ZAMARGU-4260 file (C-alpha; in steps of 0.2 Angstrom, whole numbers, plus 5000, padded with zeros to 4 digits):
<rodrens>
0) 5385/5258/5575 | 5374/5274/5577 | 5361/5278/5562 | 5366/5294/5561 | 5383/5300/5556
5) 5391/5312/5570 | 5408/5318/5563 | 5412/5327/5580 | 5411/5313/5591 | 5417/5300/5579
10) 5432/5313/5576 | 5435/5315/5596 | 5434/5297/5599 | 5448/5293/5585 | 5461/5306/5588
15) 5462/5301/5609 | 5464/5286/5603 | 5479/5292/5591 | 5486/5301/5605 | 5483/5286/5618
20) 5494/5275/5606 | 5506/5288/5600 | 5500/5283/5582 | 5513/5294/5570 | 5528/5292/5582
25) 5543/5287/5571 | 5551/5272/5574 | 5570/5276/5573 | 5575/5257/5574 | 5565/5253/5557
30) 5571/5245/5544 | 5559/5250/5533 | 5560/5261/5517 | 5559/5279/5523 | 5549/5291/5517
35) 5551/5312/5524 | 5537/5323/5520 | 5536/5340/5525 | 5524/5356/5521 | 5534/5372/5524
40) 5528/5375/5543 | 5517/5392/5548 | 5521/5406/5555 | 5508/5408/5572 | 5498/5422/5569
45) 5484/5416/5580 | 5472/5405/5569 | 5475/5395/5554 | 5467/5400/5537 | 5461/5391/5522
50) 5478/5391/5514 | 5486/5382/5528 | 5471/5368/5527 | 5473/5366/5510 | 5493/5363/5511
55) 5493/5354/5526 | 5480/5341/5520 | 5490/5337/5505 | 5506/5334/5516 | 5494/5324/5525
60) 5486/5315/5512 | 5504/5312/5506 | 5512/5304/5522 | 5496/5293/5526 | 5498/5285/5508
65) 5516/5281/5509 | 5513/5274/5526 | 5499/5262/5519 | 5515/5257/5505 | 5523/5250/5520
70) 5536/5264/5522 | 5543/5272/5538 | 5536/5289/5537 | 5542/5306/5545 | 5531/5317/5546
75) 5533/5333/5558 | 5527/5350/5562 | 5533/5367/5570 | 5535/5384/5570 | 5542/5397/5561
80) 5541/5409/5575 | 5551/5425/5573 | 5546/5439/5565 | 5541/5457/5563 | 5522/5453/5562
85) 5523/5446/5582 | 5533/5465/5585 | 5519/5475/5578 | 5506/5463/5588 | 5515/5468/5604
90) 5516/5485/5601 | 5497/5486/5598 | 5493/5475/5614 | 5506/5481/5625 | 5515/5464/5628
95) 5530/5455/5624 | 5533/5446/5608 | 5537/5431/5617 | 5521/5427/5625 | 5510/5433/5612
100) 5519/5420/5600 | 5516/5405/5614 | 5496/5410/5616 | 5496/5409/5596 | 5507/5391/5596
105) 5496/5386/5608 | 5480/5388/5598 | 5485/5384/5581 | 5492/5366/5589 | 5475/5364/5594
110) 5468/5366/5576 | 5480/5357/5567 | 5476/5342/5580 | 5457/5345/5577 | 5461/5342/5557
115) 5469/5324/5561 | 5485/5327/5553 | 5498/5314/5556 | 5511/5322/5565 | 5525/5316/5576
120) 5521/5330/5588 | 5536/5323/5601 | 5547/5333/5586 | 5538/5349/5588 | 5549/5365/5590
125) 5547/5383/5589 | 5562/5391/5580 | 5562/5408/5593 | 5566/5393/5606 | 5586/5395/5611
130) 5589/5376/5609 | 5585/5378/5590 | 5593/5394/5588 | 5611/5392/5597 | 5614/5379/5583
135) 5613/5392/5569 | 5623/5404/5580 | 5636/5391/5581 | 5634/5387/5562 | 5637/5407/5559
140) 5652/5406/5569 | 5658/5391/5557 | 5653/5402/5541 | 5663/5416/5547 | 5679/5407/5551
145) 5677/5399/5532 | 5676/5416/5526 | 5659/5415/5521 | 5651/5429/5531 | 5657/5447/5532
150) 5651/5466/5536 | 5649/5481/5524 | 5638/5495/5523 | 5622/5492/5516 | 5609/5503/5512
155) 5591/5503/5523 | 5574/5513/5526 | 5577/5524/5543 | 5561/5531/5552 | 5569/5546/5560
160) 5554/5549/5571 | 5554/5530/5577 | 5572/5529/5577 | 5571/5512/5568 | 5574/5503/5553
165) 5559/5498/5543 | 5553/5483/5530 | 5549/5488/5512 | 5532/5483/5516 | 5531/5495/5530
170) 5535/5510/5520 | 5517/5517/5514 | 5519/5531/5501 | 5538/5536/5504 | 5532/5536/5524
175) 5535/5525/5539 | 5519/5516/5542 | 5516/5519/5562 | 5526/5539/5562 | 5519/5546/5545
180) 5537/5554/5543 | 5546/5554/5526 | 5557/5538/5527 | 5576/5542/5523 | 5588/5529/5516
185) 5603/5526/5527 | 5620/5517/5525 | 5623/5506/5541 | 5634/5491/5543 | 5626/5474/5541
190) 5630/5455/5540 | 5630/5446/5524 | 5633/5428/5520 | 5644/5425/5503 | 5627/5414/5494
195) 5636/5421/5478 | 5649/5410/5482 | 5639/5395/5475 | 5630/5403/5461 | 5634/5392/5449
200) 5631/5376/5460 | 5615/5382/5464 | 5611/5385/5445 | 5618/5370/5439 | 5609/5359/5454
205) 5593/5362/5447 | 5595/5353/5431 | 5595/5336/5445 | 5579/5340/5454 | 5568/5333/5441
210) 5555/5333/5456 | 5552/5350/5455 | 5539/5361/5445 | 5549/5369/5429 | 5543/5386/5435
215) 5551/5387/5450 | 5568/5381/5442 | 5564/5395/5429 | 5560/5409/5442 | 5579/5401/5453
220) 5588/5401/5436 | 5581/5419/5433 | 5585/5425/5449 | 5602/5419/5449 | 5604/5427/5431
225) 5618/5419/5425 | 5625/5429/5410 | 5643/5429/5401 | 5646/5447/5393 | 5662/5459/5392
230) 5665/5473/5407 | 5671/5488/5397 | 5681/5502/5403 | 5679/5518/5400 | 5693/5531/5405
235) 5688/5547/5417 | 5698/5560/5417 | 5708/5563/5433 | 5695/5551/5443 | 5694/5531/5443
240) 5689/5522/5429 | 5673/5517/5427 | 5668/5499/5424 | 5653/5493/5416 | 5645/5474/5413
245) 5637/5471/5397 | 5629/5457/5386 | 5628/5466/5371 | 5645/5473/5367 | 5642/5473/5349
250) 5632/5488/5354 | 5645/5497/5361 | 5649/5510/5346 | 5631/5515/5351 | 5635/5522/5366
255) 5629/5540/5370 | 5629/5541/5388 | 5634/5531/5403 | 5621/5532/5421 | 5628/5529/5437
260) 5618/5525/5454 | 5615/5540/5466 | 5628/5535/5480 | 5640/5531/5467 | 5657/5540/5470
265) 5655/5551/5455 | 5636/5556/5460 | 5642/5562/5477 | 5658/5572/5469 | 5647/5580/5457
270) 5631/5585/5470 | 5645/5596/5481 | 5645/5606/5466 | 5629/5605/5459 | 5612/5609/5469
275) 5603/5599/5456 | 5612/5584/5457 | 5612/5585/5477 | 5593/5588/5475 | 5590/5572/5465
280) 5601/5561/5474 | 5589/5565/5489 | 5575/5560/5478 | 5583/5544/5474 | 5586/5541/5494
285) 5567/5541/5496 | 5563/5531/5483 | 5560/5512/5482 | 5576/5500/5479 | 5564/5486/5474
290) 5567/5479/5459 | 5549/5477/5454 | 5547/5496/5458 | 5560/5501/5449 | 5555/5491/5434
295) 5538/5502/5433 | 5543/5519/5439 | 5547/5534/5429 | 5565/5533/5424 | 5572/5550/5429
300) 5591/5556/5430 | 5602/5572/5431 | 5619/5576/5419 | 5633/5575/5432 | 5645/5588/5421
305) 5658/5574/5421 | 5663/5566/5404 | 5670/5549/5401 | 5682/5544/5385 | 5673/5531/5374
310) 5687/5515/5375 | 5685/5512/5357 | 5680/5531/5348 | 5689/5541/5359 | 5674/5552/5360
315) 5668/5561/5375 | 5655/5552/5383 | 5642/5560/5396 | 5638/5552/5414 | 5622/5555/5422
320) 5614/5549/5437 | 5599/5540/5434 | 5586/5532/5447 | 5585/5516/5437 | 5604/5512/5442
325) 5608/5503/5459 | 5624/5504/5468 | 5621/5487/5476 | 5621/5479/5457 | 5637/5477/5449
330) 5648/5492/5448 | 5636/5504/5451 | 5637/5510/5433 | 5628/5506/5415 | 5633/5511/5398
335) 5618/5515/5389 | 5614/5511/5370 | 5597/5521/5369 | 5596/5514/5349 | 5596/5495/5357
340) 5587/5497/5374 | 5571/5502/5377 | 5574/5509/5394 | 5588/5517/5387 | 5579/5525/5373
345) 5565/5530/5381 | 5579/5540/5395 | 5588/5548/5381 | 5572/5555/5371 | 5567/5563/5390
350) 5585/5571/5389 | 5588/5575/5372 | 5601/5564/5372 | 5609/5556/5354 | 5602/5540/5349
355) 5614/5532/5337 | 5610/5514/5327 | 5624/5503/5326 | 5613/5486/5323 | 5602/5484/5310
360) 5593/5469/5303 | 5600/5458/5290 | 5591/5465/5274 | 5587/5482/5280 | 5588/5499/5288
365) 5583/5499/5305 | 5569/5511/5311 | 5572/5520/5328 | 5559/5533/5327 | 5546/5525/5339
370) 5557/5512/5348 | 5573/5504/5351 | 5579/5490/5339 | 5583/5476/5352 | 5586/5462/5341
375) 5603/5455/5336 | 5606/5459/5318 | 5622/5467/5307 | 5633/5479/5315 | 5636/5498/5307
380) 5642/5514/5311 | 5655/5505/5321 | 5670/5507/5310 | 5681/5492/5308 | 5667/5480/5315
385) 5656/5486/5301 | 5646/5471/5291 | 5649/5460/5306 | 5636/5447/5314 | 5631/5453/5332
390) 5638/5436/5339 | 5655/5440/5329 | 5656/5457/5334 | 5654/5452/5353 | 5669/5439/5351
395) 5678/5452/5339 | 5675/5469/5350 | 5678/5458/5366 | 5697/5454/5361 | 5700/5471/5354
400) 5695/5478/5372 | 5706/5464/5380 | 5723/5466/5369 | 5721/5485/5375 | 5717/5481/5393
405) 5703/5491/5390 | 5690/5476/5393 | 5688/5459/5398 | 5675/5443/5395 | 5667/5440/5411
410) 5655/5430/5419 | 5639/5438/5429 | 5627/5433/5441 | 5611/5443/5446 | 5611/5436/5462
415) 5620/5446/5475 | 5626/5441/5492 | 5613/5438/5506 | 5610/5452/5518 | 5605/5444/5535
420) 5604/5458/5547 | 5589/5466/5552 | 5587/5479/5565 | 5575/5472/5575 | 5569/5464/5591
425) 5560/5449/5588 | 5574/5438/5580 | 5589/5427/5583 | 5603/5438/5590 | 5617/5437/5577
430) 5633/5430/5586 | 5646/5445/5584 | 5655/5453/5596 | 5665/5470/5595 | 5680/5477/5603
435) 5682/5493/5606 | 5690/5498/5589 | 5675/5490/5580 | 5682/5475/5577 | 5672/5459/5575
440) 5673/5440/5582 | 5660/5428/5584 | 5655/5422/5599 | 5663/5407/5606 | 5649/5401/5617
445) 5630/5397/5613 | 5615/5402/5615 | 5618/5421/5613 | 5600/5420/5621 | 5588/5434/5615
450) 5580/5444/5630 | 5561/5439/5631 | 5554/5449/5644 | 5551/5467/5636 | 5538/5477/5630
455) 5538/5484/5615 | 5535/5503/5616 | 5538/5505/5594 | 5552/5515/5595 | 5567/5505/5591
460) 5573/5487/5597 | 5574/5486/5617 | 5589/5476/5617 | 5598/5492/5608 | 5599/5502/5625
465) 5599/5485/5637 | 5615/5486/5644 | 5613/5466/5651 | 5613/5461/5633 | 5624/5471/5627
470) 5639/5472/5638 | 5652/5458/5636 | 5668/5450/5637 | 5680/5446/5623 | 5683/5429/5618
475) 5698/5432/5614 | 5707/5445/5626 | 5694/5446/5640 | 5693/5465/5638 | 5675/5473/5640
480) 5667/5472/5623 | 5648/5473/5615 | 5636/5463/5607 | 5629/5464/5592 | 5612/5470/5593
485) 5604/5465/5575 | 5595/5451/5572 | 5595/5436/5559 | 5582/5438/5544 | 5570/5426/5548
490) 5572/5415/5531 | 5590/5410/5542 | 5578/5400/5554 | 5568/5394/5540 | 5584/5388/5528
495) 5587/5372/5539 | 5572/5369/5552 | 5568/5354/5540 | 5586/5345/5545 | 5583/5349/5565
500) 5566/5340/5562 | 5577/5324/5560 | 5585/5325/5578 | 5574/5340/5589 | 5581/5332/5604
505) 5600/5333/5601 | 5609/5345/5614 | 5626/5339/5608 | 5627/5346/5590 | 5618/5354/5577
510) 5614/5338/5567 | 5617/5320/5569 | 5617/5301/5561 | 5597/5303/5558 | 5599/5318/5547
515) 5610/5307/5536 | 5596/5294/5537 | 5582/5304/5534 | 5588/5318/5522 | 5583/5323/5509
520) 5566/5328/5512 | 5556/5315/5500 | 5541/5328/5497 | 5540/5348/5501 | 5523/5355/5501
525) 5522/5375/5500 | 5516/5389/5488 | 5526/5395/5474 | 5529/5411/5481 | 5544/5405/5491
530) 5550/5399/5476 | 5568/5413/5474 | 5569/5414/5494 | 5566/5401/5505 | 5568/5388/5493
535) 5584/5395/5486 | 5591/5399/5502 | 5585/5382/5509 | 5597/5373/5494 | 5610/5386/5499
540) 5611/5382/5516 | 5610/5363/5513 | 5625/5364/5503 | 5636/5373/5517 | 5628/5361/5530
545) 5636/5348/5518 | 5652/5357/5517 | 5655/5359/5535 | 5652/5340/5536 | 5636/5339/5543
550) 5629/5331/5528 | 5634/5321/5513 | 5619/5325/5502 | 5619/5340/5490 | 5601/5345/5491
555) 5588/5346/5502 | 5572/5342/5495 | 5568/5328/5482 | 5549/5332/5476 | 5541/5348/5477
560) 5522/5351/5475 | 5517/5368/5475 | 5498/5371/5481 | 5489/5383/5472 | 5478/5395/5481
565) 5461/5396/5490 | 5449/5410/5482 | 5432/5415/5485 | 5421/5429/5479 | 5422/5447/5484
570) 5409/5459/5490 | 5409/5476/5494 | 5400/5493/5494 | 5410/5509/5489 | 5412/5524/5502
575) 5407/5542/5498 | 5426/5544/5499 | 5429/5531/5484 | 5436/5517/5495 | 5430/5501/5495
580) 5423/5493/5510 | 5422/5474/5511 | 5410/5462/5518 | 5414/5444/5524 | 5405/5430/5512
585) 5397/5424/5527 | 5387/5440/5531 | 5380/5440/5512 | 5366/5434/5504 | 5366/5430/5487
590) 5356/5426/5472 | 5362/5413/5458 | 5357/5409/5442 | 5357/5391/5434 | 5375/5389/5431
595) 5378/5395/5450 | 5385/5412/5444 | 5381/5425/5458 | 5369/5437/5450 | 5365/5449/5466
600) 5371/5450/5485 | 5362/5459/5500 | 5370/5460/5517 | 5361/5450/5528 | 5362/5464/5543
605) 5355/5476/5535 | 5346/5469/5519 | 5354/5482/5508 | 5364/5478/5492 | 5382/5475/5491
610) 5393/5475/5473 | 5398/5457/5468 | 5418/5458/5465 | 5429/5446/5459 | 5436/5428/5465
615) 5452/5433/5472 | 5464/5425/5484 | 5457/5423/5501 | 5465/5437/5512 | 5460/5450/5527
620) 5463/5466/5516 | 5447/5457/5505 | 5439/5452/5521 | 5434/5436/5509 | 5443/5421/5520
625) 5434/5408/5527 | 5436/5403/5545 | 5443/5384/5545 | 5437/5382/5562 | 5418/5386/5559
630) 5417/5373/5545 | 5425/5361/5554 | 5412/5364/5571 | 5398/5362/5556 | 5404/5350/5546
635) 5417/5338/5556 | 5436/5339/5550 | 5435/5324/5538 | 5423/5336/5525 | 5434/5350/5525
640) 5449/5338/5521 | 5438/5330/5508 | 5432/5345/5500 | 5449/5353/5499 | 5456/5339/5490
645) 5441/5334/5479 | 5437/5353/5471 | 5454/5355/5463 | 5471/5346/5457 | 5482/5352/5473
650) 5493/5363/5459 | 5479/5373/5454 | 5468/5386/5464 | 5453/5380/5473 | 5436/5390/5474
655) 5428/5392/5491 | 5409/5385/5486 | 5396/5383/5501 | 5386/5372/5490 | 5402/5361/5486
660) 5407/5358/5505 | 5388/5355/5508 | 5390/5343/5495 | 5406/5334/5501 | 5398/5332/5518
665) 5382/5324/5511 | 5395/5311/5501 | 5403/5305/5519 | 5385/5302/5525 | 5381/5292/5510
670) 5396/5282/5513 | 5390/5282/5533 | 5374/5275/5528 | 5381/5261/5518 | 5390/5253/5531
675) 5375/5256/5542 | 5364/5248/5532 | 5374/5234/5531 | 5383/5232/5547 | 5376/5215/5550
680) 5383/5206/5537 | 5401/5218/5537 | 5403/5213/5556 | 5401/5194/5549 | 5412/5194/5535
685) 5426/5208/5540 | 5432/5219/5527 | 5445/5211/5516 | 5449/5208/5498 | 5446/5190/5491
690) 5458/5186/5477 | 5453/5177/5463 | 5435/5169/5461 | 5437/5156/5447 | 5418/5152/5446
695) 5410/5169/5450 | 5394/5173/5443 | 5389/5187/5432 | 5383/5200/5446 | 5397/5196/5456
700) 5410/5198/5441 | 5402/5215/5436 | 5403/5223/5454 | 5422/5217/5454 | 5424/5222/5438
705) 5420/5240/5442 | 5428/5239/5459 | 5445/5233/5453 | 5445/5245/5437 | 5443/5259/5449
710) 5457/5253/5460 | 5468/5253/5446 | 5463/5270/5443 | 5465/5275/5460 | 5484/5267/5461
715) 5488/5276/5446 | 5480/5293/5450 | 5486/5294/5469 | 5505/5292/5461 | 5500/5306/5449
720) 5494/5315/5466 | 5479/5317/5455 | 5469/5317/5475 | 5452/5325/5466 | 5453/5311/5451
725) 5454/5298/5469 | 5441/5305/5478 | 5429/5305/5463 | 5433/5285/5459 | 5427/5282/5479
730) 5412/5292/5472 | 5408/5281/5459 | 5412/5264/5471 | 5399/5270/5484 | 5387/5274/5468
735) 5390/5255/5460 | 5388/5248/5480 | 5372/5259/5482 | 5364/5251/5466 | 5369/5234/5467
740) 5359/5221/5470 | 5366/5212/5484 | 5354/5201/5489 | 5354/5194/5469 | 5372/5186/5472
745) 5368/5173/5486 | 5382/5168/5498 | 5395/5177/5486 | 5386/5194/5492 | 5393/5197/5508
750) 5410/5193/5506 | 5410/5205/5488 | 5401/5218/5497 | 5413/5217/5511 | 5428/5217/5497
755) 5420/5234/5488 | 5417/5241/5505 | 5435/5236/5510 | 5443/5245/5495 | 5433/5260/5499
760) 5439/5264/5516 | 5457/5262/5509 | 5453/5275/5495 | 5447/5289/5508 | 5459/5284/5522
765) 5472/5297/5516 | 5460/5309/5514 | 5445/5305/5527 | 5456/5296/5541 | 5444/5297/5555
770) 5429/5291/5547 | 5439/5278/5540 | 5448/5273/5555 | 5431/5271/5565 | 5425/5261/5549
775) 5439/5251/5551 | 5438/5249/5571 | 5421/5241/5567 | 5422/5230/5552 | 5441/5228/5547
780) 5450/5211/5550 | 5456/5208/5567 | 5474/5212/5573 | 5475/5223/5557 | 5478/5242/5556
785) 5469/5252/5542 | 5487/5258/5537 | 5495/5244/5533 | 5492/5240/5518 | 5488/5248/5501
790) 5477/5241/5489 | 5483/5231/5476 | 5475/5228/5460 | 5466/5211/5457 | 5469/5205/5439
795) 5460/5191/5437 | 5445/5204/5440 | 5446/5213/5426 | 5445/5199/5414 | 5428/5201/5405
800) 5418/5187/5395 | 5411/5202/5384 | 5412/5220/5380 | 5400/5234/5379 | 5401/5245/5362
805) 5394/5260/5357 | 5389/5262/5338 | 5391/5279/5329 | 5386/5283/5310 | 5396/5297/5305
810) 5397/5302/5322 | 5382/5301/5328 | 5377/5289/5342 | 5364/5274/5336 | 5366/5260/5344
815) 5377/5249/5357 | 5381/5230/5355 | 5389/5218/5368 | 5405/5209/5359 | 5415/5194/5364
820) 5431/5200/5372 | 5440/5189/5363 | 5432/5195/5347 | 5442/5201/5332 | 5441/5216/5323
825) 5431/5209/5309 | 5417/5199/5322 | 5414/5218/5328 | 5412/5226/5312 | 5401/5214/5307
830) 5389/5215/5324 | 5390/5235/5323 | 5384/5234/5304 | 5368/5222/5310 | 5363/5233/5323
835) 5344/5236/5320 | 5345/5254/5323 | 5364/5256/5314 | 5356/5248/5301 | 5342/5262/5296
840) 5355/5274/5295 | 5366/5266/5284 | 5353/5260/5273 | 5355/5267/5256 | 5372/5271/5260
845) 5391/5266/5255 | 5402/5263/5269 | 5419/5270/5268 | 5427/5266/5284 | 5425/5259/5301
850) 5434/5265/5315 | 5434/5255/5332 | 5441/5263/5348 | 5446/5248/5358 | 5431/5243/5372
855) 5424/5259/5368 | 5414/5264/5351 | 5413/5259/5334 | 5410/5272/5320 | 5406/5269/5304
860) 5407/5282/5291 | 5396/5279/5277 | 5388/5293/5263
</rodrens>
């Protein structure tokens, strides 16, 4: 064993050994208890960032720990390979997305291997491979046959110059990101999957997910958005009735206007006669339809000059077109009650529309001079419903409307069907074929393969005009037909990949019995930002696969860990234009105060000052990312892994700290030095637990008490996924080993030292596997493997002859006592009061109370 710790040499050697022995290949014949651990697979952007490293290290620690518990662990890795970034990069580099993606995967795979993750690489796949996506095409066809897929017109962002559809993030200030042209709203046919058919099951199923964070479940509940209310019919003369949904039927007598979306038939009709309405509709078509944007934008509208009849009072109610109403939500129309809804209040105040209060607090009049009164209360100004509580009025008004066929109780969901069409090239082709009359049928043969030998020029999808792809034969009639040129939303691929990892080599079906064995995933790890898209779609897809007969379980993931983000300091200079130019922390020299807070900073290149910004999530835009590869090259993979696990609990943000990673490196060198110092003893004795030692002397008892007290903590904390405190215990154990006088223990010293080192290696093995594997190969028991057994608490070593207490007088430390472990309360009190220094501080005082915290402290209250 070398005197110096050389992580690069050790890690290369250990990784080669793992590869040669196929150490992490799953044994599918095993009769052990299964454990399936999975991290959200990455998009192959070209290189890993620290967020990746943290995510995958957490999953790897869990997987290695479960393997040490004796379980049959599945821990796969693959690539979420379709998507817009590949198209953009291909356009910039004048290449094909397939080539760019393959090169990125090659590089990132090597980075993952360099970090020592315990993946079964035989199961690797990329979602852009036809062997993968052909099964989602097959599945889509099955869903179509079941009536769960349909096609309808939907609005998109259209760039009139590039002649292409833009994603929301490609629209900057209302213009196309490449062309700069004003983006238009355009309706085109798109494919949808009926996720709304599963809305109630998706909602109630959340109650069964005990291993999920409450925050994620709350986000999904809100996204599904179940609401019980009333659909109310407003008659419009010589036109179709206007139906609106409300959860506050008690306020219906306060309706002073109705609002419809810019694409509502009434708005379209009014625009033909009114220039103002036509112009307003045009403005709406250039605005964002994202809910977050609508929430914050100024609420604008125009009177359509059309009125409806109030279903109860019979009064005339004006109909407005408003930019906060979307045609894609509900009926594209809402009733407005300005006195009792703040958005309606602001709109009415802006346009001088009547504000009529119909709900008041129980004991007082309502003041709506500055804002709406949105609480429940007592109904007023509502005719026969006056005096009822809000709850009573909701029921009474709904019944009154139902009797006259002017309304009905209804359950609504905020959730909308999943639009899976994307007018992009780099995605899985939607497997539909059209006849001459534009009637669609699903393909019969799969895959419908995406041509990959293309050059992206930035003007639309290359397959839109590719006859070799478009031209098809109708599967039923044999007549000439054309293929769909839209591709799937990339969430389609990531909604079922976890299941395919169970049987990636299967060519005859989407899934087989191996999926039934492995699923559901026992531990899923990923960011909370995926709470209401990927995680919801995966739950939906799982239920679809169950109902098609591919699976029997109801949910895809038993336990979910949402890791915190990785943050770092930001440094910048202000340009004359006012823009901020950010500099990477690696290029900045800083001065810090005695608390480690940065007080000043200069750019290393020119020595000129830069401003110190906030600690923010690592990102390209803030240029505050740290390249994991440079850290691995400098410190080794184990140090990077140790830092990411020790710096913060896994579900909290981790702030990058150069001193802390250097500290992690120093700790591993201390572990190495401990084994190097005692290598002759450890070679002779070998690492192993000792069991019960009834005749041990005091020194041996003391060090074993420390060892097993820490093991007891580790066993508890690792189950709770408190990995930072597990590492802290390893550090305490190392401290104890360094301070112990091993020679004073005589013949007991070497085996007790070996037991401590055995425990230290086992604790660190999931986190720093290279170092621990190397040390185990040097000093472990013959014919054993590092991951064969997890630690067990030797309870006999936790039995103490005596217990140390600190003694306080009125809350201040005044002495220490050693008490027999069997001592009763009165003996402890007597010893505490007789301690010489304690007596100085109680002399002349009357002891009022003595508080004993078992095995820790005695507090004497005296005055």
